[in-house]
C-alpha positions as CSV (number, residue, x, y, z in Angstrom):
1,M,152.5,68.0,186.7
2,A,151.2,71.2,186.0
3,Q,153.7,74.2,186.8
4,V,155.2,77.9,186.6
5,T,157.9,77.6,184.0
6,A,158.7,81.3,184.0
7,V,157.9,84.4,185.3
8,S,158.2,88.0,183.9
9,A,158.1,91.7,184.6
10,S,158.4,95.1,183.3
11,P,158.3,98.6,184.4
12,T,157.2,100.2,181.5
13,H,154.9,99.5,178.5
14,S,157.4,97.7,176.4
15,F,155.7,94.4,174.2
16,G,158.0,91.8,175.9
17,K,158.9,91.3,179.4
18,P,162.4,90.2,181.0
19,N,162.1,86.9,182.8
20,Q,162.8,87.3,186.6
21,P,164.3,84.9,189.0
22,A,160.5,85.3,190.6
23,I,157.9,88.1,191.0
24,A,155.5,89.2,193.8
25,L,151.5,89.3,193.0
26,L,149.8,91.6,195.3
27,A,146.3,91.3,196.2
28,G,144.0,93.5,194.0
29,L,146.5,95.2,192.2
30,G,148.6,92.4,190.1
31,V,152.5,92.1,189.6
32,D,154.5,93.9,191.6
33,G,156.9,96.7,189.6
34,D,154.9,95.7,186.4
35,A,153.2,98.6,184.1
36,H,150.1,97.1,184.1
37,A,149.6,96.9,187.7
38,G,147.0,98.6,189.5
39,T,143.3,98.7,190.4
40,T,142.3,100.6,187.5
41,V,143.3,99.2,183.8
42,K,146.6,100.5,182.7
43,H,146.6,98.6,179.1
44,R,147.2,101.9,176.8
45,S,144.1,101.5,174.6
46,R,141.8,100.9,177.2
47,V,142.9,103.8,179.4
48,R,142.4,106.2,176.3
49,R,138.6,105.0,176.1
50,D,138.1,104.7,180.0
51,P,140.5,105.0,182.9
52,R,138.3,104.2,185.3
53,Q,137.5,100.7,183.9
54,P,138.4,97.9,186.8
55,N,141.7,96.3,185.5
56,L,141.0,92.9,184.7
57,R,144.4,92.2,182.9
58,Q,146.6,92.5,186.1
59,V,148.2,88.9,185.6
60,H,148.9,88.0,182.2
61,L,149.5,84.0,181.9
62,M,150.3,81.9,178.7
63,H,151.1,78.4,178.3
64,A,154.5,77.1,177.3
65,E,152.7,74.8,174.6
66,L,152.4,77.6,172.5
67,H,155.7,78.6,172.4
68,D,156.6,75.1,171.3
69,E,154.0,75.3,168.7
70,L,155.2,78.6,167.6
71,T,158.7,77.6,167.6
72,G,157.8,74.2,165.5
73,S,156.3,76.7,162.9
74,G,159.2,78.7,162.8
75,F,158.9,81.5,165.2
76,D,161.7,82.3,167.5
77,V,159.3,83.1,171.0
78,A,160.6,82.7,174.3
79,P,158.8,83.4,177.6
80,G,157.8,86.9,178.5
81,D,158.4,87.6,175.1
82,L,154.8,87.9,174.3
83,G,154.2,90.2,177.3
84,E,152.7,87.6,180.0
85,N,153.8,87.5,183.2
86,V,153.5,83.8,184.2
87,T,154.3,81.3,181.5
88,T,152.7,77.8,182.6
89,R,153.0,74.1,181.4
90,G,150.5,71.2,181.8
91,V,147.2,73.6,182.3
92,D,144.8,74.0,179.4
93,L,144.5,77.7,180.0
94,L,142.3,78.1,176.8
95,G,139.9,75.7,178.1
96,L,139.1,77.0,181.9
97,P,135.9,78.9,182.6
98,A,135.9,82.3,183.9
99,G,136.2,82.7,187.5
100,T,138.8,79.5,187.8
101,R,141.1,80.1,190.9
102,L,144.6,79.0,189.8
103,R,147.0,78.7,193.3
104,L,150.5,79.4,192.0
105,G,153.1,78.2,194.3
106,A,152.7,78.0,197.7
107,E,150.6,81.5,198.8
108,A,149.5,83.7,195.4
109,V,145.8,83.0,194.2
110,V,144.9,84.5,190.7
111,E,141.2,84.5,189.3
112,V,140.6,83.7,185.6
113,T,138.7,87.1,184.0
114,G,139.0,86.2,180.1
115,L,141.0,85.7,177.1
116,R,143.9,88.2,176.1
117,N,143.0,89.9,172.7
118,P,145.7,90.3,170.8
119,C,146.8,93.1,168.7
120,Y,149.1,94.3,165.7
121,Q,152.0,94.4,167.9
122,I,152.8,91.0,167.5
123,D,153.6,91.3,164.0
124,D,155.6,94.0,164.8
125,F,157.7,91.5,167.0
126,R,157.8,88.5,164.9
127,P,156.0,89.5,161.2
128,G,153.3,87.1,161.0
129,L,152.8,85.7,164.2
130,L,149.5,87.4,164.7
131,R,147.7,84.7,162.3
132,Q,149.2,82.3,164.4
133,V,147.7,83.3,167.7
134,V,144.1,84.5,165.9
135,G,142.3,82.5,163.5
136,R,139.0,81.1,162.9
137,D,137.5,77.8,164.0
138,A,135.3,75.3,161.4
139,D,132.4,77.9,162.6
140,G,133.7,81.0,161.4
141,E,133.8,82.1,165.0
142,I,137.2,83.9,166.3
143,V,139.8,81.7,168.4
144,R,142.0,83.6,170.6
145,R,145.4,81.4,171.8
146,A,147.5,84.1,173.0
147,G,146.9,83.6,176.9
148,I,144.1,84.6,179.1
149,M,144.2,87.5,181.4
150,A,143.6,87.3,185.7
151,I,143.3,89.1,188.8
152,V,145.1,88.8,192.1
153,L,143.2,87.7,194.9
154,V,146.0,86.5,197.0
155,G,149.3,87.6,197.1
156,G,152.4,85.9,196.9
157,E,156.0,85.3,195.3
158,V,155.8,83.0,192.2
159,R,159.1,81.2,190.7
160,P,159.7,79.1,187.8
161,G,159.2,75.6,189.1
162,D,156.2,76.1,191.2
163,P,153.2,74.0,190.9
164,I,149.8,75.4,189.8
165,A,146.4,74.2,191.4
166,V,143.1,74.7,189.5
167,D,140.0,75.0,191.4
168,L,137.3,75.5,189.0
169,P,134.2,77.8,189.8
170,D,130.9,76.3,190.7
171,G,128.7,75.7,187.5
172,P,127.5,76.4,185.0
173,H,130.9,77.4,183.6
174,R,130.9,80.6,181.2
175,P,133.4,80.4,178.8
176,L,136.3,82.7,178.6
177,A,135.6,85.8,176.6
178,P,138.0,88.7,175.6
179,V,138.8,91.5,178.6
């Protein structure tokens, strides 16, 4: 069964986000009290480029299976450490098409906008970690594995243990690209 394993938020632009007993998702804004909440972009490098861009990165989701893999490779990584708001288990987040809707818990609905494009700060957190979450496939194409981004369509409270339901968009499906 697909479920939420942890929820995290931070009011500052810190790299990691502390785990919370629950987070409130606000429609059109993101995670209540999180530094990345808002209708326009909040990520610092994107604000410098154009602060009027729509915020397609309101909620960062990451699969716990990545944490498991990283831990198995010798990296000490726990939910929230890489800045995600919602840690999941049992959903192939990276395989979802753009526009997929995820129902989190009883009320909240987010729409997947794209892939997180991790930066050098990951190596500041754990040296060598960036190579683990960004690489190249057999064709030389860049593969990003550091989670996905979403916008909040329907607000609601999300807690660890909440179920996740996946609603795929009508076809044709568009693969995820960095946002």
